[in-house]
VEXGUMI-241881 format. One record per residue (C-alpha): z, y, x; residue number from 1. Coordinates in steps of 0.001 Angstrom, whole numbers, plus 500000, padded with zeros to 6 digits. Last residue first. Layout:
// VEXGUMI-241881
        Z        Y        X    nr
        Z        Y        X   NUM
...
// end
This chain:
// VEXGUMI-241881
        Z        Y        X    nr
   355294   659177   555228   477
   354485   662056   557569   476
   353675   659779   560512   475
   351076   657947   558427   474
   349656   661376   557581   473
   348140   661797   561042   472
   344762   662745   559597   471
   342982   659699   560998   470
   345877   657426   559935   469
   345805   658573   556326   468
   341993   658529   556407   467
   341944   654883   557525   466
   344436   653881   554852   465
   342349   655745   552271   464
   339182   653942   553330   463
   340926   650566   552971   462
   342123   651435   549464   461
   338564   652304   548503   460
   337642   655823   547467   459
   337566   657684   544155   458
   340397   660089   544988   457
   342350   659027   541901   456
   341794   655337   542669   455
   342849   655787   546313   454
   346030   657589   545212   453
   346949   654732   542882   452
   346528   652163   545640   451
   348374   654327   548154   450
   351500   654744   546046   449
   352993   657480   548176   448
   354982   658989   545286   447
   351712   659309   543319   446
   351794   663133   543395   445
   352860   663161   547016   444
   350014   660855   547968   443
   347564   662980   545958   442
   348732   666190   547638   441
   348588   664589   551077   440
   345037   663423   550431   439
   343985   666869   549224   438
   345546   668686   552196   437
   344005   666308   554713   436
   340560   666635   553136   435
   340840   670424   553054   434
   341732   670469   556738   433
   338833   668147   557621   432
   336403   670135   555484   431
   337416   673359   557154   430
   337031   671843   560612   429
   333554   670522   559773   428
   332487   673808   558199   427
   333647   675775   561253   426
   331908   673345   563604   425
   328711   673549   561558   424
   328825   677361   561678   423
   328940   677151   565432   422
   331925   677962   567620   421
   331145   679411   571039   420
   331757   683099   570228   419
   334746   682700   567978   418
   335165   686057   566246   417
   333935   684822   562864   416
   336457   682001   562974   415
   339309   684447   562966   414
   341321   682423   560473   413
   340175   678845   560138   412
   338146   678029   557006   411
   340370   676038   554650   410
   339237   677588   551361   409
   335619   676611   551942   408
   336201   672886   551680   407
   337652   673026   548159   406
   334527   672259   546137   405
   333235   669681   548612   404
   336371   667606   548229   403
   335136   664513   546415   402
   335879   662030   549152   401
   332465   661368   550667   400
   330725   662306   547410   399
   331532   658866   546039   398
   332662   656504   548797   397
   329884   653944   549318   396
   330329   653741   553055   395
   333465   655596   554092   394
   335122   652565   555581   393
   331980   651343   557242   392
   331160   654610   558951   391
   334713   654982   560230   390
   334903   651353   561361   389
   331783   651436   563528   388
   332214   648575   566017   387
   334195   646567   563454   386
   331450   646853   560846   385
   328650   646028   563274   384
   330473   642907   564463   383
   331110   641888   560853   382
   327439   642370   559918   381
   326369   640240   562942   380
   328761   637344   562237   379
   326171   635275   560427   378
   326130   632404   557951   377
   326404   634853   555047   376
   329057   632703   553316   375
   330875   632016   556585   374
   330918   635697   557595   373
   332047   636813   554133   372
   334980   634371   554230   371
   335758   635504   557762   370
   335945   639140   556682   369
   338040   638229   553621   368
   340551   636296   555731   367
   340901   639106   558254   366
   341449   641635   555459   365
   344080   639430   553827   364
   345819   638992   557186   363
   346293   642759   557662   362
   344431   645310   555526   361
   344917   648082   558106   360
   343733   645600   560758   359
   343969   647736   563971   358
   340979   646129   565737   357
   341225   645256   569442   356
   341966   641529   569043   355
   339291   641090   566375   354
   336783   642971   568536   353
   337502   640612   571454   352
   336987   637568   569234   351
   333762   639134   567921   350
   332390   639475   571443   349
   333569   636019   572485   348
   331542   634576   569606   347
   332937   633072   566423   346
   332901   629436   565389   345
   330113   626961   564662   344
   330116   627541   560888   343
   329500   624623   558529   342
   328593   625856   555029   341
   330090   623541   552408   340
   331624   626560   550673   339
   335193   625244   550713   338
   334747   623268   553932   337
   333345   626139   555982   336
   335829   628363   554150   335
   338909   626532   555413   334
   337613   625790   558891   333
   336731   629438   559542   332
   340046   630516   557977   331
   342087   628289   560293   330
   340176   629254   563421   329
   340642   632949   562652   328
   344344   632496   561943   327
   344839   630795   565312   326
   342786   633419   567174   325
   344665   636285   565379   324
   348156   634973   566149   323
   348422   636727   569519   322
   347791   639984   567672   321
   351316   640065   566319   320
   351967   643785   565874   319
   348421   644476   564613   318
   348974   641808   561956   317
   351711   643809   560284   316
   355295   642535   560578   315
   356848   640701   557622   314
   360332   641931   556746   313
   362631   639474   554990   312
   365637   641129   553359   311
   368597   639192   551946   310
   370958   640662   549324   309
   368536   643544   548698   308
   367892   642923   545023   307
   371384   643728   543768   306
   371765   646600   546271   305
   368522   648161   545030   304
   369493   647553   541404   303
   372738   649488   541925   302
   370851   652318   543667   301
   368374   652695   540826   300
   364918   653751   541993   299
   363198   657088   541436   298
   366289   659175   542184   297
   364933   660756   545368   296
   367442   658949   547579   295
   366744   655626   545841   294
   362984   656064   546335   293
   363585   656966   549987   292
   365589   653763   550435   291
   362880   651820   548612   290
   360230   652839   551152   289
   357066   651209   549808   288
   355363   647898   550578   287
   357418   645927   548090   286
   358460   642389   547255   285
   360937   640719   544920   284
   362414   637233   544612   283
   364462   636346   541539   282
   366038   632935   540922   281
   366067   632170   537233   280
   368565   630515   534890   279
   367900   631995   531466   278
   369849   633212   528410   277
   368097   635010   525574   276
   370143   637622   523738   275
   370087   638205   520009   274
   368611   640845   517721   273
   365115   640983   519270   272
   362655   643823   518768   271
   361565   643602   522403   270
   363220   640461   523720   269
   366866   640568   524676   268
   368301   639758   528089   267
   370440   637150   529831   266
   371342   635989   533327   265
   374255   638430   533380   264
   373713   640317   536641   263
   369997   639739   537154   262
   369044   640178   533497   261
   371203   643309   533297   260
   369525   644763   536401   259
   366105   644046   534920   258
   367039   645997   531796   257
   368191   648952   533897   256
   365004   648857   536014   255
   362972   649179   532829   254
   364273   652718   532303   253
   363381   653752   535917   252
   359799   652473   535836   251
   358814   649596   538156   250
   356592   650731   541042   249
   359113   649814   543755   248
   359026   646188   542557   247
   355481   645816   543913   246
   355654   642032   543343   245
   358287   640441   541124   244
   358447   636726   541902   243
   360420   634681   539383   242
   361587   631255   540526   241
   362481   628146   538507   240
   365179   626998   536096   239
   363609   629297   533449   238
   360393   630839   534819   237
   358603   630693   531458   236
   361603   632426   529903   235
   361518   635185   532510   234
   357789   635522   531924   233
   358346   636552   528338   232
   358292   634550   525122   231
   355992   635800   522347   230
   356930   636236   518693   229
   354125   636552   516181   228
   351984   639318   514703   227
   353003   641883   517324   226
   349964   644121   516711   225
   351957   647248   515938   224
   355405   646855   517476   223
   358432   644560   517306   222
   356935   642927   514213   221
   357280   639385   515543   220
   359657   639330   518484   219
   358850   640341   522036   218
   358743   638953   525568   217
   361040   639806   528488   216
   358736   640188   531479   215
   355379   640748   529774   214
   356973   642784   526963   213
   358596   645078   529525   212
   355423   645265   531623   211
   353365   646259   528595   210
   355630   649179   527773   209
   355973   650281   531426   208
   352270   650295   532281   207
   350887   647147   533976   206
   349515   646280   537416   205
   352222   647910   539519   204
   354937   645423   538491   203
   352836   642459   539587   202
   354379   639396   537931   201
   354520   635950   539537   200
   356025   632805   538036   199
   356955   629743   540105   198
   357873   626991   537656   197
   360171   624034   538501   196
   359596   621229   540997   195
   360450   623523   543928   194
   363751   624624   542366   193
   365904   623006   545070   192
   364164   625350   547507   191
   361491   624767   550147   190
   358563   625408   547792   189
   360269   628485   546305   188
   360960   630205   549622   187
   357453   629341   550792   186
   356039   630746   547572   185
   357832   634031   548235   184
   356513   634020   551808   183
   353015   633490   550456   182
   353481   636400   548074   181
   354433   638680   550957   180
   351358   637721   552970   179
   350611   640646   555281   178
   347961   642056   552936   177
   349714   645242   551862   176
   352374   646290   554325   175
   355741   644588   554538   174
   359002   643916   552760   173
   360313   640816   551009   172
   363560   641311   549072   171
   365426   638065   548435   170
   367847   637286   545621   169
   370340   634581   546508   168
   369842   631160   544908   167
   370236   629068   548041   166
   367882   626377   549330   165
   365422   628914   550737   164
   368018   631002   552594   163
   368212   629440   556060   162
   364681   628031   556172   161
   363219   631372   555132   160
   365211   633155   557849   159
   363940   630774   560515   158
   360349   631269   559393   157
   360663   635049   559472   156
   362259   634906   562933   155
   359420   632708   564155   154
   357076   635268   562640   153
   358493   638017   564823   152
   358561   635869   567988   151
   354885   635016   567663   150
   353936   631338   567349   149
   352381   631507   563933   148
   353891   631680   560488   147
   350964   632862   558410   146
   349233   629498   558744   145
   352219   627758   557146   144
   352027   629746   553912   143
   349390   627873   551974   142
   350706   624570   553208   141
   349032   622808   556097   140
   348849   619590   554101   139
   346067   621101   552030   138
   344100   622018   555138   137
   344676   618538   556535   136
   343625   616918   553251   135
   340463   619021   553149   134
   339738   618037   556741   133
   340169   614357   555877   132
   337905   614704   552849   131
   335276   616420   555015   130
   335566   613657   557621   129
   335320   610981   554909   128
   332226   612668   553459   127
   330655   612757   556918   126
   331393   609064   557497   125
   329921   608142   554117   124
   326798   610154   554823   123
   326439   608420   558199   122
   326996   604982   556662   121
   324349   605556   553973   120
   321810   606994   556442   119
   322280   604138   558905   118
   321962   601540   556125   117
   318799   603150   554693   116
   317207   603521   558125   115
   317831   599865   558993   114
   316475   598714   555637   113
   313225   600625   556191   112
   313012   599395   559798   111
   313248   595831   558526   110
   310462   596309   555959   109
   311142   595266   552375   108
   310251   592356   550099   107
   312169   592885   547927   106
   312817   596289   546374   105
   315338   598672   547902   104
   317771   600936   546015   103
   320133   603587   547424   102
   323700   604890   547141   101
   324511   602954   543968   100
   326999   604780   541745    99
   326783   603136   538327    98
   324145   605667   537293    97
   322072   604676   540337    96
   322181   601014   539327    95
   321262   601795   535718    94
   318309   603940   536804    93
   317021   601271   539210    92
   317335   598513   536594    91
   315539   600627   533957    90
   312762   601474   536421    89
   311976   597836   537027    88
   311925   596838   540692    87
   313354   593401   540114    86
   313174   591660   543492    85
   316479   593288   544293    84
   318425   595080   547005    83
   321098   597550   545859    82
   322651   599593   548651    81
   326311   600371   548027    80
   328035   603177   549961    79
   331838   603121   549407    78
   333108   606363   547834    77
   334380   605082   544474    76
   336525   602408   546092    75
   338139   599840   543761    74
   336499   601104   540567    73
   333237   601502   542489    72
   333286   597853   543543    71
   333794   596738   539915    70
   330795   598786   538718    69
   328636   597282   541476    68
   329855   593781   540572    67
   328720   594365   536984    66
   325335   595515   538305    65
   325039   592446   540552    64
   325730   589916   537805    63
   329099   588561   536721    62
   329737   585386   534713    61
   327870   583121   537105    60
   324541   583409   538902    59
   323344   586678   540442    58
   320341   588938   539782    57
   321109   592393   541186    56
   321492   591739   544928    55
   323979   593897   546820    54
   324117   595198   550402    53
   327605   596698   550678    52
   329044   599318   553046    51
   332134   600042   555184    50
   333863   596870   553989    49
   337254   596961   552198    48
   338308   593418   553230    47
   340842   592506   550507    46
   339341   594260   547485    45
   335835   593432   548669    44
   336745   589770   549035    43
   337883   589589   545382    42
   334804   591493   544179    41
   332508   589278   546282    40
   334091   586110   544864    39
   333149   587226   541351    38
   329654   588212   542554    37
   328904   584866   544232    36
   326900   584293   547419    35
   329105   586168   549873    34
   328132   587277   553405    33
   330321   589408   555709    32
   328267   590957   558521    31
   329824   592860   561443    30
   327307   595477   562508    29
   325990   595857   566068    28
   322314   596099   565155    27
   321518   592493   566112    26
   324481   591382   563994    25
   323049   593167   560957    24
   319676   591443   561129    23
   321210   588043   561895    22
   323542   588269   558891    21
   320697   589727   556801    20
   318452   586754   557551    19
   321176   584216   556838    18
   322095   585883   553537    17
   318408   586008   552565    16
   318056   582286   553269    15
   321220   581556   551289    14
   319857   583366   548217    13
   322891   584047   546005    12
   323192   587542   547471    11
   326188   589807   548261    10
   326093   591078   551860     9
   329197   592975   552999     8
   328804   595365   555937     7
   331637   595712   558447     6
   331346   598566   560929     5
   331855   597390   564481     4
   334493   599221   566496     3
   333849   601203   569697     2
   330261   602051   568769     1
// end
């Protein structure tokens, strides 16, 4: 080894100290011997050895077990091997409870001691490496890994740096899964408000009545069940940042109240008689076409202009494929550490599939695939899934898409006269047309809210995205 590991020996027996010094030196360790527990604690604090060999019975005011407790207060991770002529169970149990790594009874075999020291140091080294990796992953902030070396993400990063320390409202746009919330957190973490609250509310997750009380709070007696007053999220975010996700799904009446809060910095709780004043920076995000919503009267034009002071658009993952290897490596490391399941890395085959795949779920989909791969300890299911995306996406969808009852109405005119067209071909074409018509109808009905449409159709969000693209509806939106 390039640098000798220092092992402290604490034993009042001078002969034992001499033996262990020779033993350790012969095995390329640097031995530090101390015959008094009080002195050992002082030396430990100054020297910080890699491991300790500790006798239990010691003269003076402090015995070996008391020294063990003191060592662990200074460095809870240091491996301590207790060596004692007292092999009583009570002594062993107490030593292990205090944090001893191992226990050896005198007399012992040299190879036994050698194995125990090697094992303790190796475990300590591994734990330090894991701790170091955890620290590195934590230091790489939650949003840094989304800002790779592509030109598009460089522009996103530059824009964040320019506006983060201001209080302007920011509208973050991009498909589901690209990391809009992480950009919002980046804006907050780099702002003057970074030590204040960051409060997130998903506007699509709650109906209008609940969303209003969630944002602005309510007074006692404002409605049935309001047995006491409750502050809203805007109050919790006072002096900090409010992140309103899926802002395009907010109801028209509630938009007016939000506009007042943005313009005046004050609002009234449900059932309230006086206004509440707050100082909040507002960041919003959406994956829908707000301009179309304004044109159709579903979104207030004045609120749109109030929110759209600065726009940050995050490109989909398929438009920055050069970042996929970096993101893959990051997520493999992250979940290998998180689940304590070391993963050697992905194969060239899977790397190629990652680069070819369209990623309808963007970075979130990539992260979830890698998480599953690490947990399962195999990339085979992921390879199979990416090689057969249509089968995978429709797997588990109830009754395919629930359109069997309308398939017959879309039979192509003149099909009976087609000589080379089989009945299966006619049925397949009819089903495809009916499927497209039903999906388009649901998307229109939900104002192109894909999540809501997927729930109505009884399929996964990912399956709906695939079907939208397969049927050419992405060009119609």
